[in-house]
N, C-alpha and C positions, 0 to 999 in steps of 0.2 A: 476238199477246201482249195482254196485260191491263196496259195502261201503266199503271193506277190501281195497280201497285202498285209502281211505278220509282220507286223512290228518288232526291235527288242531296244534295250533302253540297258543304257548304265545307272549306278545311285553317285557313283564318285568318283572323285577325278583320277584317271588309271593310272596305276602308279608300278612300277616292279612285287611284285608279293613276294612277301617274307621266306625264308627257308623255314624249313617246321622244321621239329625233332627228327622224322623219315623222311627228309628233301630229295635224298637218294633214289626216293624205293618210287619204281618209275610211275605208278598209281595215283601219286601227290605227282609228277613232274606234268601227267597229260592232263590233269585236274587243273593246275593250275595256267596253263595255254587255253587251255578251253576257257576259264573264269574269265582270262585277261581278253579275249576273242569276244565276249560278247562281250564285254564292261566299254571296249571301245570301238564297239559296234556300234552303225546309223539309227537301229533299229528301237523304235517306242514302244511295244508292246512288253519287254517280256524281262526283269531285274531279278536281275544275281550280285549277290552280298557276301563274303564269311568274315567272322574274325580272322587278323593278321596272324592267328598262332595257331589257326585249324583249320587249316583246306579240308579237310578229308568233306568238314557238318559246312552244308551250303547251304544260303536261304532263297529264294528267287520266286517272285512275288509275276501273275501272267493278268493283263490286262483282260475283263471280257468283251470277247468283240461286240463291235457294231451289227445291228439289229438283233442281236437277239438277244433273251431274258438277262441274258448273262453282262448285259453290255455296260461296260467302262466301271465295271467293278472290278475288287483288289484281292485276285484270290493269290493267296500265299500255300507254296511245299515248304516240308524240311527234304531235305536230299542229301544220300550219308554216299562215299566213295567206301566200297572198303578198299581191302590188299588186293581183292582179284579184280580189278576195275581196271583197263579196259572190258579183260576176257567173261567179266562178269556187271550188269546193265546195276546200277548206284540203286538203293534204299529208296523210295519215294515214300512221303506221306503229307498228306492233307493238313492245315493246318488249321483251314478257315473251317471248321465247319461245328461254332457256338458253342465252343465245349460238349464235342460231340455229340451234338441235340440234329444234328441237319447234314442228311444226305442233300448233293446240291448237282445227284447228277448219278442216274444210273451205273457208270465206271467209276465215282465218286463217294466212295464212304460216307458215313456218318461218323464212323472210328477211323476216318482217315484214312485206308487206304484206298489206291486209284488201282482196280482195275484196266491194265491194258499188258498185252501181250506183251510189248514188245522191255516193259519191264517181270516178265515169266508171271505174270500174277493173274494174270488170265490164257486162256487158250485161243492158239492162234493157225494161221495158216504156214503152211510153209512156206519158208520169208519173210513171214512177221515177226520171227523172233528176233530176241537178240543178237547183232552180232560184233567186233569188235570197233568193227567201220563208222559204229552211231556214236552219238555222245549225247553230248546233257542237252546240247540244242533241240536234235531231234526229240528228245522227251519229252522236256520243254514245247516241243513245239503237236504231238501226236495227245498232247492231254488239254491244248487251247484250244484244237478239234475236237474237243469229243462237248465241248460249249458251241451246240451247233443254235439255231435258230428251232429243231423241234428236238427237244433231246430225249424224247420217249419211244424213240424208236433209237436208242442206244443200250435198249436195254433187251438182249437177244430173245428170239421170238418173237417183238414188240417190230421189227424190221419192215410190215408189209402188214399193220395191221392197221388197218381202211375203213374198220366196217362205224356205225352209226356210233355207237358207243367211246372207240379207240377217238375218234374224232373230238369228239366231247372231252377225254381225258387230258388226250394230248393242248386240248386246250387251257383247264385246269391246269397240269402240269409246268404251260409255261408262264400263267399268271402269277404263280405263287414261288415260280425261282426268281421269276423277277421281282417283287417285293423280299424276301426275303437275301437277296443278290446285295440291293439297294440295302435293306437295316444292320446287316451284318457284318456285310464286306463294304463296304463306302461307310455310314454313318457311324454303328456303331464304334468304327477304326478309328474311323477321324473325329470320335468323344472322343474316346480313350487318347491318343494323342494329345487334345487342345485338353483334357482333362471337364470337360462337360457331361456335367449330373444331368439326368434326363428332368430330373420336376426342380430342377436349379432356377433361383430366382435370382440371383448375382444375377450384376452389368456384367459388360464381355470384357473389360477389366479386366475384374474380380478373376477372370475368367482364366485371361494370362494369367496374370500372378500367379496364378496356382498352376498351371502347366509349367512354369516357371520351377515351382515348387517341388514341382513333381521328377524335372529333370535335376534336379539339385542329388532326391531320393534316389532316383534311379541312375544312378550314372553309369551302373557296370549294365545296364541292360542294352544287350544284341536289340536295337530298330534298328539297321540301315535303310527302311526306306521311309520313315517316317516325311523328310521332303518330300520328296519325289509325289509324296499322297497326295500332301496336303495340295502342291501345284497340283496336279491333275484334275485333282478335284474343283480347284478352279477356272482348270480346260472346260472339264466337261457338269460342270455347275448347271448349267442353261437344259442339258439331257439330260441330268439325272430328273429336273421337272418335269420340263416335258415326258420322262417316264410316269410320274407316280401321277403324275394329269392321265393319261392311255389310261393308268389301273384304276387310278377309282373310276374313269365315264365306266371299268367292267367292274367292279365288285361295290359291296356295299361295308363299311368298315365296321366287325364283329364280324364280317364273315370267315367258315370256319374254312380250312382248306380242304379239298379234294384229296384221299387217297387212295393212291396208285395202286391200282392192279399186282405190282413188284414191290411195293415197301415193305417193309419191318411194321407190324404197330410197334409203338415205344421204345427198338433198338437202333432202325436201320430206315428212319425211312423223312419227312419234308413235313411237322405239326405247326400248326398254328393258326393262326385266324389274321385276317387281312383289317389293316390300319392308318391308308396312306395318308390321311388328318393327321398323325402324328407324325409319322413320317413328312410331310410338310415342314412341316414345326420344326424339327428336328436340323432339318438339314440348312432351315436359313440362320440358324443358332450358330451351325458349326459357317455360314459364312459367316454376318458376322464375327466374330470371333479371329477366327482368319482376316479377314477387311481392319478388324484392329492390330495386328499382328508390325505390321512399318511402322507403325505409329509406337508402338516399346522398341521396335528396332534402333528406331529413332532418338530416343530415350536412351537407351543401350550404350547410344552409337557416343553420345556424347563422353561418357564415362567413360569410357574408352578411349576417347582422346586425347581426358583430362590425365588419364595413369596410362599414356601416348603405348600403350599397347599394340602390339605388331601386328596384330587387322589395322588398327586405326590405319599406325605410319604406313604401311602396304596400299590401303587407299589413296591414301594423301599423296603417295606419291603416282599411285595408277592414274589420278586424276590428272593428274601436270602431264602425266604423259600423250592423254588424251587429245587435253589441250594445246600441246604443243604438236605437234601429230595436225590436228584440223588447218594449226597456222601454217604450217609447213603444207601439207597439202593444196592450202586454199578452198579450205571448203568451207560452206556457210554455214553448217552446223555450227552451234555454239552448246557447254557446257558451262553449270555455274552450280555449286554448292548452297546447297538449303543451310540457309542461314548458319552458311561456311562448315558445314555440317558434312563430310563426308563417307558415310554416313548414308545418305540422300542427296541423290544425284536426276540432276536436270538440264534434265536436252531437248536442246531447240531445235529443228526436224527442217527442213525444205527437201521437196520431194524430189525425183532424179527429174533430168531432165529428162526428158518422153518418155517418160516411166505413163502410169496412169495414176497419177500422187504429183506427177505435174503441176507447180503450181501451186501447190497446198502447202500449209504447216503449219505441223505437228509441234505441238510438247506431249514428252515422254519422259516418266518417272519411275526412277531405279531407285528403289531401297537396299540396301543392304544389311544383312545379320554381323552380331560381333564375330559368329560362326562358319563366315565364308572364306570357303567358297565350298565347308561343309552342308549349308542353306546357302540356297541358290540364291540372287537375286528376284523380287518380286518388281516383275517389267506393268509398270498400266501405260496407259498411249491416255492422257489428261484432254487430249481433242477427242469429238466426238466422229466414229469414221465410222462407215457398213462399208465394211468389211472380213473375209472367209478364215483368216486365222484372227482376230479382232473381236476378243468376247464384248457383251453386251455395254460392262464395267467396265473395257478400258483393256486385262490381261492378253498379254498380247503373247501369240503360239508364238514360239521362237522354238527350235532349236543350235546349242551353241556351237563352237568344237568341239569335240570332248576330251579331244588331247589340251585343249585351251580353254578348262573351265574356271580357273582360277586367273584369268588373261578377261580384265573389263575390256579391254579396244576389239574384244572374240566377239562380248556378247553384243555390244552392239555393231557393228558387221552382221553377225545374222539377222538381229533384231531389223538393221534397213536392210537387210540383204531378203528375209520376209514380205515388208512390205508394198518392197519394188515386184517381187517376183512373179515376171511377163505372166509364164505358160506355168501354171504350176501342177504335179500330178496330185490325181485324187490319193488321198488317205486318208480314210474314216478315224483312224488315230488323231487325228489335227482335225478333228472336226468340236468348235468352240464357237462358233455363231452354225447356228443348224440352219435358220432363214436366209442365208449371205450361199451359206454350201450349198443348200439346197436347187439356187437359183443363179448357182455358179455352174456348179455340175447336174441339173437339172436336164428331163428327156425333153420338153417340152422348147414348142423350136423358136420361144419368143423370151426365154430364164436368160438365156446367159446376158440376152441385151437389154432384161430389168436389174441386170445386177449389175453391169456397168452402169449405167445411167446409174440408181444410188449409187454407186463407189465414185466418181463423180459428179454428182452432187455433194456428195456430204464432203469432194476433196472443195474443190467454190469453197464451201460454209466458210471454210477454217477459214479464210480470209476475211470472212467479213465479218 
C-alpha cells in the first residue's frame, strides 16, 4: 500500500494532555505522546481523541481510502491501552458494525474484532508481530491497509482465488461493501448527528432544532468526531453521489446481497438488500440539514452578542485584528460582518498577482458557531470558481494550521494559500471537486490544459 497518500488529522485544538490519576505510568506517558503527535500532525485520514480524564481509552476514526468500496466512509474504532503498553499492543475494537450485524471486511468482524498479526489477533509470519518499536499510528495504518480495492483477497486462502466464480464474488463483495459503507458509516452516522429520522417529513429547520435539543440532553456523551465528519461530508458530498450513481448502474433496488463463501450465516456476515434510491434521498436530506446549520449559528450568534459571551467578544476582537492587519499590510482584501454579526464574516478577496486567480474578485463567507473553535467555521466561496479545492456548492477544502485552529487570521491565510497554490500535490483525501481533480491530474495530454482554461474563464467571469 502506498503510505505516501495516507493522511491523519486532529479533531480539536492541540493542547497539553491532562494528568490522569496514573500519569506517571510509562504506558500512559507514551500514549499521551502518541496522541499528541497525531493530533498535531498535518494528515487528513485518521483522527484520534480521548476524554481528558481517561487517556487509556481512545477513539479513532479512519476515512475509507479513495478508489475502494470504503471510499470516504467514517470507520470508528475503540482502543484500550493496557499497563503493559508498549510491551504489548493495545486492544482494538471496531465500533462501526451496525450494532454487531455487519462484517465490513474479512479481517474486521461484525462483533468488532480486528484480525491483525500486529494486534496478536491473527497468526503472522516472523517480523509481522507486535514490537515495542511500533505504536498507535502503525496500528491505524495497518487497519486502513485492510480497506483495499479488492477486500475479498484479504480472506486467508483466497489471496490467489482467480477462477470465474471468484471474480464474480469479488465484484459482488465490492458492491455490497460500497452500499453499506455509505449507509452505515456515512448516512446513519450523519443522521444521528443531525437528529434526522428516516421517515420524517419535518422541515430542515425542525431537524436542526431537534439536534440542538438532543445535544442538551446528551451533553455527557463523547462524540469527538461530530464536527469533523460534518465538514468532511461537505467535502465528499459529490463523491458520495458519484458512488450512488455507480451503484445504481450495477444493481437494482431490493436486490439481495450475495453471501461470500467465508461469511457465517446470521452471525459474521454482511446481509441486506440494495436500495440506492433511498440512500440518495437520505444523502440529500443530510446535505440540506447541514446547509441550514449556518443560519442557525447566525441567530445563536446574535443571542451570544446580546449576552456578551466569551466567544462573541473573542470574534469581535479578532475581526478588529484582521481588519487592522489588512490595512497595515496594504492588502486589497476587505472583511465585513453581515449585519454587524461577528459570527458571519464576508471576505472580499482579490486574486494574487502572478497567480492563476490574478485579476479575479471573489467573495468568501465564513460562518462561526457559538461553540468555536470546537466547531470549526463553515467556509464557502460565494463567487463561482472552477477549482480543484472548491466544491460545486462553494465549499472550500482548506486545512488550517493545527496549532492555530482558534485563530481566524490563520484560517484566512490558509484559505487564500489553498486557492492560490500553484503546484498542488495530488492528495486523494482532498478530492472535493472530482471533475476538476480528474482534469488537473488526469492522464490525457490535454486534461491539464482544459483545467487551466476552465479555471481562467471562471476567474474572468468573477469580474464581469
